[in-house]
N, C-alpha and C positions, 0 to 999 in steps of 0.2 A: 776823650767824650764821645758822649753817647750819640749814637746816631736817631736823633727823634724822628726823622723823617719815617725811618723804617719802622721805628716803634709805632706811630700813628698807623702807618699802611697794614702793619701785622694785626693792630686792635680791629682797623677799620675791617678788613676781610674777615677776621672770627666775626665783628658783627654780624654780616652780612651772612655768613652761614650759619649763624644762629637763628637771623632772622628767616633765611630761608626752610630751615628744619620746623620751628614753629608754625610758618604757615602750611607745608606739606601737612604738620600734623593736624590743624585747623581743618582743611579742607577733605582728609580722611574721615575726622569726627563727622563733618557736614555730611559726607556723604552715609556713612553709617545709620546716622539720623534720617535721612532721608528714606532711606532704603528700608529702616524698622517701620516708618509709618505708610510704606505702600504695602509692605504685609499686613500690617493690623487693617488696613481700609481692604485689603484683599479679603482678611479672614472674617471682617466682618459681613463684608457682600456677602460671602457664603452662607454663614449662617443668618443671612435674612433670606436668603432663598431656598431656604431648608423647610 
């Protein structure tokens, strides 16, 4: 007879890992976006000062 509890726990752990990976990727993308916005603002300020 299959060990349903162990099967459930294995699936649950894998789901948690998948969510952690997605959250980390989301945070990296947010940081990349914010960095690019800051760079664009800096470049616009430099051009305005010329």
